[in-house]
Each structure stands twice: as structure tokens, then as C-alpha cells.
N, C-alpha and C positions, 0 to 999 in steps of 0.2 A: 504493500500500500504506500501511497505517496501523499504528501501534504503540501498544499500551496495556499498562498493568500490570493484572493480574487479582488481586484479593484475595478470598479466600473465608473465611468464618467456619465453624468446624467444632466440633461438640460431641463429647463423649466417647462418645456413643451410636453404635455402629457401624452401626445400622440406618438412620440418617438422614443424608442429605447434600443439599447444594444441587443442583438440576438444572442442568447446564451450559447456558448460553445457546447458541443456534445460532450466535452470533457468536464463540464461543471453542471451542478444543479442550478436552477434559477436563483438569482440573487435579489435581495431587497434593494430598492432604489430610493435615493433621497430626492427631494424636490430641487436640490441645488448642490453643485460642487462634487467632491469626491466622497464615495461611500466605501469604507473598508469593511469587508465581511469576514466573519470568523473563519478559521481554516476549514477547508472541505477535504474530506478523505476520498480518494478515488482509486480504483483499481486500474484505470486506464492511464496512458501517458499524459502528463500535465504539460500544457503549453507554457512556454518560457515567459511571455509577457502579454499585456493586453493589446500590444500592437498587432497581434495576430488576429484580432477581431476584425473581420473584413466587411461586414454588412450591418446596416441598421434596418429595423423593421417598423412599419407603421402598425401600432398595436390596435388602432380603432378598426372595427370590422368594415366601416365605410370605405377604407382604403385598401381592402382586400389583403391586408397583411403584406403589402408590397415591400420587397427587399430592395435597398439601394446601397451603393458602395459607400463605405466609411473610409475617408482618406486618412489612413494611419501613416506614421512616419515611413514605414517600409514601402507602402504603395506610392506615397508622395515622392520619395526618392526615385522610384521607377518612372513616375510621370515626368519629373524634371529631366530625367535622362533621355526622354523622348521629346523634349522641346528643342526646336531649331533656333538656337540663340546666336545671332551674329557675334563675332569676336569683339567688336567695338562695344556692344551691349554688355557682354560678359565683363569687360574691363571696367565699364562704368559701374556695374553692379558691385564688383569687388571693391572698388574705391569707396563707393557709398556705404558699404558694410562697415567701414572703419570710422564713419562719421556719426555724430550725435543725431538721433532721430532716424536712423537707417530703417527702422521698421515701417516708416511711411512710404518707402519705395514699393511699387507694385512687384509682384512675383513674375518670373519669366513666363509662366503659363498664362498669366493675365495679359502681359504685353503681347504675347503671340496672338491671343484672341483679339485684342484691340486692332492689331495690324491686319488680321484677316478680315475683320468687319469693314475696315477702311477699304480693303481691296475688293471685297464683295460688292460694296456700295459703288465702287468706282469713284470714291470721294476725291475731291480736289481742294475743298475748303473746309478746314477743321478748326476746332477750338479745344483747348485744354485749360481747365480751371484747377490750378494746383499743380505746379510743375515739379517742385522739390529739386532734385539734381538732374532731372531730365530723362529718366529711363523710359517711361511710357511715351513721352513726346518724341524721343529719338526713335523709338520703335515705329511710331506712326510716320514720322518724317522720312524714314528710310524707304517706306513703301509708297509714299506720295509720288505722283508723276512729276516730271519737270514742269514747272509753272504752278505746281500745287502750293498751298499755303496753310500753315498751322499758326494760329494765334495762341501763344503760350503765356498764360496769366500766372504770375507768381509775385508774392510780396517780399520774399526773403532774398536780399541781394547776394549773400554769400552762396546760397544754393544755386542761384542763377549763374554765378561765375563758373561753377563746375559744369552746369548744363551747357553753357555757351562754349566752353572748351571742347566738350565732346561733339557738339553740333559742328564746330569747325573741323575737328579731326575726321568726322564722318563725311564731310563735304556736303552738309545739308543746311548750312546757315542761311542760304538763300531761300529756303523753304519755311523757315521759322521766324515769325514776327514776335519777338519777346516784348511782353508788356509788364513792366515792373510797377507794382502798385496793388491796390485792392481790386480784386477781380470784379466785384459788383460794379465799381465805378467804370472799369474798362468795358464791361458788357453794356452798361447803360450808354456810354459814349458811342459804342458801335451801333447801337439801335438809333441813336440820335443822328448818326452820320448816314443813315439810310441803308444799313446793311441787313435789315430784317429779311428773313426767309431766304437767305442766300448761302447758308452754310449746310454742308452735307452731314457732318459728324461732330459730336462734342463728347468730351470725357470730363467727369467731375470727380476730383479726389482732393478736397480742400476742407475748410472749416465745416464741421458736421452741423452746427446750429444754423448754418446759412444754406443748407441744401435746398429748402423750398424756394428761397429767393433766387439762387442760381438757376434752378430748374425753370422758374417762371421767365427769367430773362432769356435763357437759352431757347425756350419754346418760341420766343419771338425772333430769334436769329436763325434757327434751323428750319430748313424747308420741309414741306410736306413730303413724307417718305424718308426723311433724314433720321439719323439715330443719335440718341443721347444715352450715354452709359454712365451709371452712378456707382461709385465704389463704396465699400464698407457697409453695405446695407444689412449685413448679418452681425456686424459689430462684435466680433469675438464671441458670438453666441448670446450676448447679453440681451438682445432684443427679445429673445424667447424666454427669458427668466423673469417672472413677475416680481421677484424679490429685488431686482436691480432697477433703480429708478433715478439714477443720476441724470443731470441735465442733457448730456450728449446722447445717452441711450434713449431718453424720452423724445428728443428731437428726431432721431432716426426712426423710432417707432411711429411717430406722428407722420413723418414724411412717407414711410412705407404704406401706412394706412390710407393717406390721401392719394397716393399714386394708384393704389388698388381701385379707387373710386373715380379716377380721372379718365374720362372717355376721350380726351384729346390725344391719348397715346395708347398703343398696344404695348404690353409689357411682358418681360420674362425675367424672373429672378433666378439666378444660377449660383450654386454654391462653389464658386471658384475663388481662390484667395480668401478674402474676408467677406465674400459675397458681393455680387454685382447684379444690378438690374439694367437690362437693355430695354430702352424705350424707343419705339418707332412712332414718329409724329403722323397722325392721321390727317 
């Protein structure tokens, strides 16, 4: 017989739970955080860690007990190994990883998705709200056609210095129109300058409390059929935990709820990175 500790992660959403491994008896689950269960004795081989749990299951009968992939560390490593990341992006990512606030950088799989959306759209005019050191904007600029333009809004000058250096190295500086300052002011100015309904694509990864304001401004700038992508909509899982009610979490919850009811756009929330919602303007 063998003995092992079982640890389960549980979100506040009562519809979702980890599927118990065949090696373990069902475990008790808390409403929040980590639950450590007493040792369980088994005659079968014990798994080495919870990273071997590969699926989550909708426990409500209305969802048909649908199984979906749980992106554990092992699987995420595999996913990243299958991302086509240009060398210049890899170098920027690694430099950014040494900087304060590096967690703000989008992941390679997110950047790859953004670039593909731009290519599928045939986008030529794009906007990014929240550039940081430029990983996502560089991914977009690399796939823009000659003559394409990305308006890159960022308030932090030091971060922009890094971004600009990589735009230059990648030979895409002519495609990126850097706007240093408050993004809301930049977007309002663009609207006043008659640029409404003329952009194909926008990506938002900035101040979470401003998401609704950014979205309303971008809806005026993006054409019908254009795409607006919003990052961090799952907010480290906090949006699904009713016990978490800090101001940023409440803002994102409110934004997600309003977006669900907004008939001006078609939407798809996807669990990539920290969660992204793709909006298509109707």
C-alpha cells in the first residue's frame, strides 16, 4: 500500500471542478484556495503531483459533464514548445523577464493568436492600448503589410524606450505610431480628428478600471466587422471567486457582464493566458 497527500485547486465557480484521478477517491473541495486532504491509502500506483490532472469537468448536468483541458505546467510547456516565436520576439521576451512588472507582458501563445487574427482580418490599421515593452505590438507589426499602421498607446516612457529599440531592430518602426500619454486622451483625439470607423483591429491590455471607457472609445474607431481583443478578462481566476471583491476584480466582472449584454458586438471569451475576449463589431 502507498500513501500520498492529495491537493486540489478549486475556484469559486460551483460548476467547475477537477476530475478525480482513478488513483484517488473523490476529495472534498473548498469554496476558495487550496484544500489539503488527509492521506489516502491506495493499492494502485500514486501519481507524483497534481500537474498530472489533465481535465476539468462541468459538474452541472446542464453541461453534460463536459470535459475540457486543464492547462497544467506540463501541458503549458508543451504548448509553448509549439509556438512559432520569431527570434526578435524571443529576445524581447527574455529582456523583459528581467524587468520590474514583467508579468504584464503577454505570453507567446497570446501574441501568436493576436498576429493570426490580424492576418485573418487582412488588417492594415490597428490600435494597441497598453504597450509595456512592446511584445504584443511587435508581434502585430511584424505581420502588418507594408503601409500598415499600428497606433501604440503607452504612458510609461521607460517601457516605450525598450519597445522602440526593438521596433527599430525588427525594421518595423515605420509601421508603429507611438503615442506617449494617457490612452483615453489619445483615443479621444483620434475620434476628434475624424478617424472613426477606420481601424480594423484593436488590443487592450492596460488599466483594468478603464476597460469600459477604452472599449467605448474603440467601438467608435473600429469599423464594422473589425475586432477588439481584451486581455485579462479571467483575472487570475478571481472573477469566478465570490469571496474576492477588490476594486480591479469588480471592474473586470462588471465589464464582462456588460459585454455579455452588449448587442453591438459578437463575443468569444477564451481561456488563453489570463483570459481574452475577442469582440467583433456588428
